[in-house]
N, CA, C and O of each residue as an XYZ file, in Angstrom:
700
protein
N      41.695    -31.553   -168.889
C      40.266    -31.727   -168.770
C      39.792    -30.208   -168.401
O      40.426    -29.495   -167.623
N      38.632    -29.823   -169.044
C      38.093    -28.479   -168.678
C      37.482    -28.286   -167.391
O      36.962    -29.233   -166.802
N      37.508    -27.108   -166.909
C      37.087    -26.940   -165.534
C      35.477    -27.219   -165.494
O      34.964    -27.692   -164.480
N      34.713    -26.899   -166.651
C      33.242    -27.279   -166.524
C      33.018    -28.836   -166.491
O      32.031    -29.291   -165.914
N      33.940    -29.658   -167.114
C      33.741    -31.049   -167.088
C      34.199    -31.545   -165.770
O      33.611    -32.528   -165.320
N      35.226    -30.976   -165.036
C      35.569    -31.271   -163.810
C      34.593    -31.009   -162.841
O      34.403    -31.827   -161.940
N      33.829    -29.772   -162.927
C      32.733    -29.484   -162.114
C      31.558    -30.362   -162.164
O      31.005    -30.712   -161.121
N      31.108    -30.775   -163.437
C      30.125    -31.675   -163.760
C      30.444    -33.016   -163.061
O      29.567    -33.592   -162.418
N      31.528    -33.453   -163.167
C      31.915    -34.755   -162.625
C      31.902    -34.598   -160.994
O      31.546    -35.536   -160.280
N      32.273    -33.481   -160.526
C      32.441    -33.190   -159.071
C      30.925    -33.366   -158.552
O      30.640    -34.024   -157.552
N      30.009    -32.704   -159.346
C      28.593    -32.660   -158.987
C      27.684    -33.926   -159.304
O      26.471    -33.927   -159.094
N      28.301    -34.872   -159.766
C      27.652    -36.002   -160.117
C      27.386    -37.037   -158.926
O      28.345    -37.325   -158.210
N      26.208    -37.578   -158.689
C      25.941    -38.337   -157.678
C      26.330    -39.787   -158.025
O      26.275    -40.204   -159.182
N      26.708    -40.502   -157.031
C      26.750    -41.957   -157.228
C      25.431    -42.584   -156.773
O      24.937    -42.335   -155.674
N      24.927    -43.343   -157.598
C      23.590    -43.848   -157.340
C      23.772    -45.026   -156.189
O      24.461    -46.026   -156.391
N      23.096    -44.784   -155.016
C      23.201    -45.620   -153.951
C      22.547    -47.003   -154.290
O      21.573    -47.063   -155.040
N      23.071    -48.038   -153.754
C      22.387    -49.348   -153.847
C      20.834    -49.173   -153.323
O      20.517    -48.558   -152.305
N      20.066    -49.740   -154.093
C      18.759    -49.815   -153.874
C      17.871    -48.457   -154.235
O      16.678    -48.364   -153.946
N      18.493    -47.602   -154.789
C      17.854    -46.350   -155.097
C      16.815    -46.552   -156.251
O      15.744    -45.946   -156.276
N      17.172    -47.359   -157.106
C      16.109    -47.586   -158.204
C      15.240    -48.724   -158.034
O      14.613    -49.133   -159.011
N      15.122    -49.316   -156.846
C      14.394    -50.479   -156.598
C      12.837    -49.917   -156.894
O      12.426    -48.847   -156.445
N      12.054    -50.818   -157.722
C      10.644    -50.465   -158.013
C       9.697    -51.483   -157.110
O       8.470    -51.396   -157.061
N      10.431    -52.386   -156.461
C       9.453    -53.381   -155.659
C       9.208    -52.721   -154.341
O       9.545    -51.581   -154.022
N       8.573    -53.607   -153.624
C       8.086    -53.115   -152.315
C       9.123    -53.173   -151.166
O       8.777    -53.093   -149.988
N      10.417    -53.315   -151.563
C      11.552    -53.174   -150.501
C      11.777    -51.774   -150.080
O      12.428    -51.408   -149.102
N      11.147    -51.029   -150.955
C      11.253    -49.508   -150.503
C      10.100    -49.177   -149.793
O       9.058    -49.762   -150.090
N      10.105    -48.251   -148.809
C       8.899    -47.840   -148.071
C       7.735    -47.340   -148.801
O       7.948    -46.682   -149.820
N       6.549    -47.557   -148.428
C       5.322    -47.001   -148.927
C       5.616    -45.447   -148.888
O       6.471    -44.918   -148.177
N       4.792    -44.820   -149.743
C       4.616    -43.345   -149.753
C       3.916    -42.788   -148.513
O       2.810    -42.249   -148.553
N       4.612    -42.952   -147.463
C       3.858    -42.808   -146.053
C       3.408    -41.350   -145.861
O       2.468    -41.071   -145.116
N       4.136    -40.379   -146.583
C       3.875    -38.957   -146.305
C       2.902    -38.414   -147.390
O       2.465    -37.277   -147.212
N       2.583    -38.983   -148.300
C       1.678    -38.610   -149.411
C       0.222    -38.101   -148.876
O      -0.438    -37.195   -149.385
N      -0.159    -38.941   -147.653
C      -1.403    -38.453   -147.179
C      -1.479    -37.149   -146.517
O      -2.555    -36.711   -146.109
N      -0.293    -36.469   -146.387
C      -0.381    -35.131   -145.752
C      -0.438    -34.008   -146.918
O      -0.501    -32.815   -146.620
N      -0.415    -34.421   -148.161
C      -0.288    -33.401   -149.270
C      -1.526    -33.644   -150.217
O      -1.797    -34.786   -150.590
N      -2.226    -32.617   -150.573
C      -3.350    -32.617   -151.384
C      -2.907    -33.396   -152.651
O      -1.784    -33.207   -153.117
N      -3.782    -34.274   -153.215
C      -3.419    -35.141   -154.327
C      -3.023    -34.368   -155.597
O      -2.187    -34.852   -156.360
N      -3.575    -33.236   -155.830
C      -3.443    -32.643   -157.097
C      -2.041    -31.821   -157.012
O      -1.252    -31.751   -157.954
N      -1.863    -31.255   -155.833
C      -0.527    -30.687   -155.528
C       0.628    -31.817   -155.572
O       1.701    -31.633   -156.147
N       0.332    -32.841   -154.990
C       1.360    -33.848   -155.004
C       1.784    -34.308   -156.492
O       2.937    -34.597   -156.811
N       0.785    -34.327   -157.258
C       1.150    -34.639   -158.690
C       1.870    -33.474   -159.293
O       2.810    -33.706   -160.053
N       1.542    -32.329   -159.046
C       2.248    -31.027   -159.577
C       3.752    -31.207   -159.118
O       4.635    -31.287   -159.971
N       4.028    -31.268   -157.814
C       5.326    -30.998   -157.428
C       6.161    -32.309   -157.954
O       7.312    -32.161   -158.367
N       5.573    -33.518   -157.925
C       6.207    -34.644   -158.473
C       6.576    -34.442   -159.942
O       7.703    -34.736   -160.343
N       5.653    -33.952   -160.730
C       5.936    -33.796   -162.089
C       6.981    -32.610   -162.323
O       7.839    -32.756   -163.194
N       6.937    -31.624   -161.685
C       7.987    -30.633   -161.728
C       9.361    -31.062   -161.435
O      10.319    -30.661   -162.096
N       9.464    -31.894   -160.422
C      10.736    -32.586   -160.078
C      11.251    -33.389   -161.058
O      12.439    -33.369   -161.378
N      10.292    -34.206   -161.631
C      10.678    -35.354   -162.470
C      11.062    -34.763   -163.892
O      12.085    -35.134   -164.467
N      10.215    -33.850   -164.417
C      10.309    -33.414   -165.764
C      10.840    -32.072   -165.963
O      11.210    -31.765   -167.096
N      10.933    -31.155   -164.920
C      11.375    -29.867   -165.202
C      12.436    -29.404   -164.426
O      12.891    -28.295   -164.706
N      12.981    -30.124   -163.383
C      14.045    -29.801   -162.611
C      15.318    -30.146   -163.239
O      15.561    -31.300   -163.594
N      16.190    -29.117   -163.395
C      17.384    -29.386   -164.017
C      18.370    -30.285   -163.338
O      18.969    -31.123   -164.012
N      18.593    -30.165   -161.976
C      19.467    -30.901   -161.324
C      19.018    -32.471   -161.377
O      19.809    -33.379   -161.634
N      17.687    -32.648   -161.109
C      17.034    -34.033   -161.073
C      17.256    -34.638   -162.452
O      17.563    -35.824   -162.574
N      17.098    -33.813   -163.500
C      17.251    -34.305   -164.908
C      18.677    -34.535   -165.202
O      18.979    -35.462   -165.952
N      19.640    -33.730   -164.647
C      21.035    -33.978   -164.845
C      21.459    -35.450   -164.338
O      22.172    -36.195   -165.010
N      20.961    -35.761   -163.132
C      21.318    -37.117   -162.453
C      20.526    -38.241   -162.963
O      21.084    -39.325   -163.132
N      19.138    -38.073   -163.254
C      18.354    -39.113   -163.474
C      17.583    -39.074   -164.777
O      16.716    -39.924   -164.980
N      17.863    -38.089   -165.714
C      17.251    -37.961   -166.919
C      17.314    -39.170   -167.813
O      16.398    -39.396   -168.605
N      18.314    -39.915   -167.718
C      18.472    -41.101   -168.695
C      17.817    -42.236   -168.229
O      18.016    -43.265   -168.875
N      16.987    -42.304   -167.137
C      16.350    -43.457   -166.459
C      14.976    -43.407   -167.395
O      14.569    -42.438   -168.034
N      14.389    -44.706   -167.297
C      13.197    -44.863   -167.832
C      12.179    -43.927   -167.264
O      12.315    -43.550   -166.101
N      11.110    -43.498   -168.033
C      10.283    -42.489   -167.447
C       9.478    -42.901   -166.301
O       9.205    -42.094   -165.412
N       9.071    -44.152   -166.271
C       8.341    -44.623   -165.061
C       9.251    -44.700   -163.771
O       8.878    -44.258   -162.684
N      10.452    -45.288   -163.981
C      11.349    -45.375   -162.914
C      11.751    -44.009   -162.394
O      11.859    -43.830   -161.181
N      11.969    -43.072   -163.239
C      12.203    -41.626   -162.872
C      11.126    -41.127   -162.155
O      11.338    -40.573   -161.076
N       9.898    -41.251   -162.635
C       8.613    -40.742   -161.778
C       8.550    -41.347   -160.412
O       8.282    -40.650   -159.433
N       8.789    -42.632   -160.323
C       8.653    -43.394   -159.085
C       9.621    -42.861   -158.141
O       9.319    -42.689   -156.960
N      10.952    -42.548   -158.683
C      12.008    -41.825   -157.850
C      11.642    -40.563   -157.364
O      11.860    -40.238   -156.196
N      11.069    -39.786   -158.230
C      10.604    -38.397   -157.970
C       9.487    -38.470   -156.801
O       9.517    -37.678   -155.859
N       8.533    -39.441   -156.921
C       7.644    -39.584   -155.786
C       8.170    -39.792   -154.469
O       7.779    -39.234   -153.444
N       9.187    -40.732   -154.588
C       9.951    -41.064   -153.259
C      10.841    -39.793   -152.757
O      10.994    -39.693   -151.540
N      11.328    -38.996   -153.445
C      11.859    -37.817   -153.245
C      10.992    -36.808   -152.524
O      11.339    -36.214   -151.503
N       9.789    -36.662   -153.167
C       8.808    -35.739   -152.688
C       8.386    -36.290   -151.187
O       8.346    -35.549   -150.205
N       8.094    -37.626   -151.156
C       7.571    -38.202   -149.890
C       8.748    -37.956   -148.823
O       8.458    -37.644   -147.668
N       9.995    -38.092   -149.209
C      10.912    -37.720   -147.921
C      11.073    -36.316   -147.736
O      11.401    -35.848   -146.646
N      10.841    -35.566   -148.830
C      10.763    -34.050   -148.547
C       9.716    -33.680   -147.633
O       9.959    -32.797   -146.811
N       8.559    -34.242   -147.659
C       7.386    -34.033   -146.732
C       7.858    -34.553   -145.355
O       7.596    -33.908   -144.340
N       8.512    -35.651   -145.311
C       9.065    -36.269   -144.035
C       9.911    -35.278   -143.546
O       9.680    -35.005   -142.368
N      10.857    -34.620   -144.087
C      11.797    -33.729   -143.661
C      11.133    -32.520   -143.072
O      11.686    -31.901   -142.162
N       9.926    -32.147   -143.574
C       9.217    -31.058   -142.982
C       8.520    -31.511   -141.670
O       8.482    -30.786   -140.676
N       8.007    -32.672   -141.720
C       7.432    -33.315   -140.449
C       8.484    -33.201   -139.360
O       8.151    -32.709   -138.282
N       9.727    -33.619   -139.558
C      10.823    -33.602   -138.662
C      10.783    -32.403   -137.721
O      10.965    -32.508   -136.508
N      10.538    -31.274   -138.346
C      10.725    -29.996   -137.658
C       9.530    -29.682   -136.617
O       9.549    -28.641   -135.959
N       8.475    -30.640   -136.496
C       7.414    -30.347   -135.570
C       8.000    -30.266   -134.169
O       8.834    -31.074   -133.759
N       7.538    -29.284   -133.477
C       7.929    -29.023   -132.204
C       9.474    -28.937   -131.938
O      10.017    -29.396   -130.933
N       9.992    -28.412   -132.774
C      11.556    -28.059   -132.566
C      11.694    -26.485   -132.792
O      10.908    -25.814   -133.460
N      12.723    -26.049   -132.183
C      12.938    -24.598   -132.066
C      13.354    -24.116   -133.622
O      13.942    -24.944   -134.318
N      13.108    -23.019   -134.081
C      13.702    -22.672   -135.363
C      15.032    -22.633   -135.385
O      15.583    -22.627   -136.486
N      15.748    -22.601   -134.294
C      17.272    -22.640   -134.377
C      17.698    -23.976   -134.549
O      18.887    -24.100   -134.844
N      17.004    -25.043   -134.436
C      17.388    -26.361   -134.734
C      17.368    -26.510   -136.239
O      16.381    -26.183   -136.898
N      18.495    -27.021   -136.788
C      18.585    -27.004   -138.256
C      19.017    -28.603   -138.671
O      20.042    -29.168   -138.290
N      18.114    -29.095   -139.424
C      18.368    -30.497   -139.838
C      18.874    -30.331   -141.326
O      18.626    -29.288   -141.930
N      19.581    -31.353   -141.913
C      20.183    -31.353   -143.174
C      19.736    -32.408   -143.989
O      20.011    -33.559   -143.652
N      18.990    -32.158   -145.166
C      18.547    -33.195   -146.063
C      19.639    -33.719   -146.850
O      20.631    -33.009   -147.012
N      19.575    -34.981   -147.408
C      20.602    -35.415   -148.391
C      20.437    -34.564   -149.555
O      19.469    -33.817   -149.699
N      21.399    -34.683   -150.394
C      21.361    -33.914   -151.752
C      20.107    -34.269   -152.531
O      19.395    -33.409   -153.049
N      19.864    -35.583   -152.592
C      18.607    -35.986   -153.346
C      17.350    -35.385   -152.887
O      16.531    -34.910   -153.674
N      17.177    -35.408   -151.454
C      15.969    -35.027   -150.709
C      15.976    -33.439   -150.942
O      14.926    -32.841   -151.174
N      17.062    -32.870   -150.877
C      17.261    -31.311   -151.178
C      16.787    -30.896   -152.455
O      16.383    -29.742   -152.597
N      16.790    -31.857   -153.578
C      16.230    -31.545   -154.737
C      14.690    -31.399   -154.627
O      14.113    -30.506   -155.248
N      14.047    -32.249   -153.859
C      12.764    -32.129   -153.496
C      12.299    -30.865   -152.821
O      11.239    -30.276   -153.036
N      13.276    -30.531   -151.950
C      12.901    -29.373   -151.100
C      12.987    -28.062   -151.924
O      12.226    -27.127   -151.675
N      13.924    -27.997   -152.913
C      14.048    -26.961   -153.869
C      12.716    -26.837   -154.721
O      12.166    -25.757   -154.936
N      12.268    -28.038   -155.173
C      11.102    -28.076   -156.016
C       9.875    -27.534   -155.191
O       9.012    -26.814   -155.694
N       9.877    -27.889   -154.062
C       8.677    -27.466   -153.078
C       8.788    -25.866   -152.846
O       7.784    -25.171   -152.697
N       9.955    -25.411   -152.831
C      10.083    -23.966   -152.490
C       9.519    -23.110   -153.706
O       9.132    -21.954   -153.535
N       9.493    -23.740   -154.940
C       9.040    -22.898   -156.073
C       7.523    -22.587   -155.876
O       7.000    -21.630   -156.447
N       6.779    -23.491   -154.986
C       5.405    -23.237   -154.770
C       5.220    -22.544   -153.380
O       4.776    -23.181   -152.425
N       5.540    -21.336   -153.296
C       5.763    -20.641   -152.019
C       4.591    -20.673   -151.195
O       4.723    -20.965   -150.006
N       3.441    -20.407   -151.680
C       2.125    -20.629   -150.745
C       1.982    -21.989   -150.201
O       1.911    -22.181   -148.988
N       1.936    -22.989   -151.118
C       1.821    -24.302   -150.765
C       2.862    -24.801   -149.738
O       2.571    -25.561   -148.814
N       4.065    -24.326   -149.968
C       5.326    -24.612   -149.059
C       4.921    -24.052   -147.783
O       4.971    -24.751   -146.771
N       4.523    -22.842   -147.748
C       4.286    -22.215   -146.253
C       3.152    -22.870   -145.657
O       3.153    -23.120   -144.452
N       2.067    -23.205   -146.494
C       0.967    -23.935   -145.823
C       1.496    -25.223   -145.276
O       1.184    -25.526   -144.125
N       2.246    -25.994   -145.965
C       2.602    -27.297   -145.683
C       3.412    -27.177   -144.356
O       3.235    -27.896   -143.373
N       4.285    -26.214   -144.455
C       5.151    -25.981   -143.215
C       4.370    -25.928   -141.961
O       4.542    -26.693   -141.012
N       3.536    -25.015   -142.015
C       2.709    -24.770   -140.753
C       1.805    -25.871   -140.467
O       1.476    -26.048   -139.294
N       1.332    -26.682   -141.435
C       0.416    -27.883   -141.099
C       1.462    -28.900   -140.557
O       1.121    -29.471   -139.522
N       2.506    -29.181   -141.003
C       3.361    -30.185   -140.672
C       4.398    -29.940   -139.437
O       4.742    -30.788   -138.614
N       4.796    -28.642   -139.500
C       5.856    -28.438   -138.669
C       5.382    -27.376   -137.538
O       6.018    -27.239   -136.493
N       4.405    -26.761   -137.788
C       3.753    -25.778   -136.873
C       4.502    -24.416   -137.065
O       4.375    -23.533   -136.216
N       5.267    -24.243   -138.154
C       5.989    -22.996   -138.372
C       6.619    -23.052   -139.736
O       6.721    -24.121   -140.338
N       7.030    -21.944   -140.214
C       7.690    -21.837   -141.470
C       9.094    -22.567   -141.309
O       9.871    -22.195   -140.430
N       9.409    -23.623   -142.180
C      10.625    -24.275   -142.126
C      11.526    -23.575   -143.219
O      11.364    -23.867   -144.403
N      12.463    -22.666   -142.832
C      13.254    -21.907   -143.618
C      14.304    -22.773   -144.398
O      14.715    -23.824   -143.907
N      14.716    -22.336   -145.569
C      15.693    -22.827   -146.342
C      16.954    -22.132   -146.229
O      16.994    -20.926   -146.470
N      18.047    -22.809   -145.865
C      19.247    -22.215   -145.664
C      20.451    -22.798   -146.540
O      21.154    -23.708   -146.101
N      20.646    -22.253   -147.747
C      21.793    -22.767   -148.514
C      23.024    -22.657   -147.751
O      23.238    -21.646   -147.083
N      23.927    -23.710   -147.803
C      25.162    -23.597   -147.130
C      26.471    -23.284   -148.133
O      27.356    -24.102   -148.385
N      26.404    -22.132   -148.567
C      27.348    -21.917   -149.640
C      28.119    -20.577   -149.511
O      28.737    -20.102   -150.464
N      28.060    -20.014   -148.348
C      28.912    -18.683   -148.002
C      30.315    -18.950   -147.743
O      30.622    -19.651   -146.779
N      31.185    -18.462   -148.505
C      32.678    -18.723   -148.386
C      33.110    -18.465   -147.054
O      32.764    -17.437   -146.473
N      33.835    -19.316   -146.535
C      34.659    -18.989   -145.202
C      33.706    -19.368   -143.945
O      34.125    -19.245   -142.794
N      32.542    -19.786   -144.202
C      31.641    -20.093   -143.050
C      31.715    -21.604   -142.735
O      31.613    -22.421   -143.651
N      31.879    -21.959   -141.540
C      31.874    -23.373   -141.073
C      30.514    -23.820   -140.776
O      29.970    -23.435   -139.741
N      29.912    -24.608   -141.603
C      28.587    -24.853   -141.402
C      28.432    -26.149   -140.620
O      27.336    -26.671   -140.415
N      29.528    -26.608   -140.219
C      29.485    -27.890   -139.162
C      29.081    -27.430   -137.821
O      28.545    -28.254   -137.080
N      29.256    -26.297   -137.436
C      29.045    -25.679   -136.174
C      27.417    -25.478   -136.037
O      26.776    -24.850   -136.880
N      26.850    -26.059   -134.927
C      25.471    -26.024   -134.590
C      24.559    -26.472   -135.862
O      23.586    -25.816   -136.235
N      24.944    -27.521   -136.397
C      24.044    -28.118   -137.568
C      24.086    -29.636   -137.416
O      25.086    -30.241   -137.029
N      23.029    -30.157   -137.719
C      22.941    -31.652   -137.858
C      23.421    -32.089   -139.153
O      23.119    -31.398   -140.126
N      24.123    -33.128   -139.315
C      24.579    -33.781   -140.491
C      23.435    -34.592   -141.105
O      22.416    -34.741   -140.430
N      23.519    -35.139   -142.351
C      22.516    -36.041   -142.820
C      22.210    -37.167   -142.002
O      21.055    -37.581   -141.898
N      23.270    -37.734   -141.361
C      23.160    -38.961   -140.708
C      22.511    -38.583   -139.351
O      21.876    -39.452   -138.753
N      22.626    -37.403   -138.857
C      22.005    -37.047   -137.602
C      20.461    -36.799   -137.788
O      19.625    -37.036   -136.917
N      20.185    -36.277   -139.071
C      18.912    -36.016   -139.528
C      18.205    -37.356   -139.523
O      17.130    -37.469   -138.934
N      18.740    -38.329   -140.127
C      18.200    -39.661   -140.261
C      17.879    -40.350   -138.898
O      16.868    -41.031   -138.723
N      18.846    -40.108   -137.930
C      18.534    -40.558   -136.477
C      17.423    -39.929   -135.980
O      16.551    -40.553   -135.376
N      17.372    -38.608   -136.203
C      16.177    -37.797   -135.568
C      14.944    -38.320   -136.225
O      13.960    -38.466   -135.500
N      14.855    -38.603   -137.403
C      13.653    -39.077   -138.177
C      13.158    -40.421   -137.347
O      12.048    -40.550   -136.831
N      14.230    -41.394   -137.333
C      13.878    -42.550   -136.774
C      13.422    -42.478   -135.352
O      12.521    -43.223   -134.967
N      14.017    -41.591   -134.526
C      13.521    -41.312   -133.149
C      12.159    -40.808   -133.037
O      11.496    -41.017   -132.021
N      11.672    -40.094   -134.122
C      10.337    -39.558   -134.188
C       9.392    -40.636   -135.042
O       8.304    -40.257   -135.477
N       9.778    -41.753   -135.221
C       9.080    -42.810   -135.894
C       8.536    -42.334   -137.281
O       7.436    -42.695   -137.699
N       9.431    -41.443   -138.018
C       9.078    -41.118   -139.319
C       9.848    -42.026   -140.319
O      11.073    -42.115   -140.237
N       9.186    -42.656   -141.200
C       9.745    -43.598   -141.995
C      10.866    -42.878   -142.935
O      10.707    -41.776   -143.461
N      12.023    -43.690   -143.053
C      13.129    -43.300   -143.718
C      13.358    -44.076   -145.028
O      13.544    -45.288   -144.913
N      13.367    -43.594   -146.120
C      13.710    -44.361   -147.402
C      15.330    -44.181   -147.472
O      15.890    -43.225   -148.009
N      15.962    -45.246   -146.848
C      17.444    -45.122   -146.567
C      18.182    -44.852   -147.873
O      19.067    -43.996   -147.848
N      17.906    -45.507   -149.044
C      18.804    -45.203   -150.236
C      18.850    -43.574   -150.560
O      19.829    -43.047   -151.088
N      17.806    -42.944   -150.219
C      17.850    -41.540   -150.409
C      18.534    -40.738   -149.537
O      18.782    -39.569   -149.831
N      18.914    -41.295   -148.359
C      19.567    -40.644   -147.353
C      21.107    -41.058   -147.097
O      21.726    -40.603   -146.135
N      21.624    -41.862   -147.931
C      22.990    -42.371   -147.822
C      24.013    -41.225   -148.307
O      23.701    -40.290   -149.044
N      25.233    -41.453   -147.785
C      26.254    -40.557   -148.371
C      26.378    -40.365   -149.986
O      26.554    -39.306   -150.588
N      26.242    -41.639   -150.508
C      26.240    -41.503   -151.935
C      25.102    -40.589   -152.443
O      25.299    -39.990   -153.500
N      23.975    -40.432   -151.816
C      22.790    -39.568   -152.110
C      23.238    -38.164   -151.927
O      22.416    -37.301   -152.236
N      24.382    -37.786   -151.485
C      24.723    -36.439   -151.365
C      25.351    -36.254   -150.033
O      24.839    -36.549   -148.952
N      26.648    -35.674   -150.260
C      27.433    -35.356   -148.970
C      26.792    -34.046   -148.251
O      26.064    -33.241   -148.832
N      27.161    -33.972   -146.978
C      26.662    -32.844   -146.219
C      27.257    -31.523   -146.693
O      26.664    -30.493   -146.373
N      28.235    -31.456   -147.335
C      28.934    -30.259   -147.878
C      28.115    -29.606   -149.092
O      28.243    -28.436   -149.453
N      27.265    -30.536   -149.654
C      26.456    -30.102   -150.820
C      25.097    -29.781   -150.488
O      24.319    -29.495   -151.398
N      24.704    -29.795   -149.242
C      23.280    -29.628   -148.887
C      22.946    -28.178   -148.304
O      23.782    -27.299   -148.096
N      21.750    -28.101   -148.109
C      21.148    -27.011   -147.391
C      20.368    -27.411   -146.088
O      20.140    -28.591   -145.823
N      19.978    -26.387   -145.303
C      19.303    -26.950   -144.076
C      17.938    -26.223   -144.038
O      17.134    -26.466   -143.138
């Protein structure tokens, strides 16, 4: 097996149960109200139709299902920003790999990202890739499950299928 095929397989997400649900068993888009409607559409379309990683994992899905999933990811990306309100910049939360795709899409809109960060978190929420060789990122860092617990403790709605281990391991994420 070629190294590129092995890498592609290693980078493939297992679809968590419930991820593609389109009924109301998934939470409402609770965080959409915090984002300008036009910008919400722009970031959702970018993630859904222009993001390579999202397309790699979900590009074969029906267009409507893929768009609904992208909206859920954007919603949880906004929730991730909200989680940082009233926390020290040294506190580092970790998004799941799927939510991190939304985070990366948002980062492409630098001005809007900064504005949203200040509106929702009271400060710039920095993006910290965990990819430096030899660094133990488990020190002083919240895992995805700890991030979910913190969201629950702050009464931030969690779209659980987007935050499962199948949705991306801690070693693949950023903070």
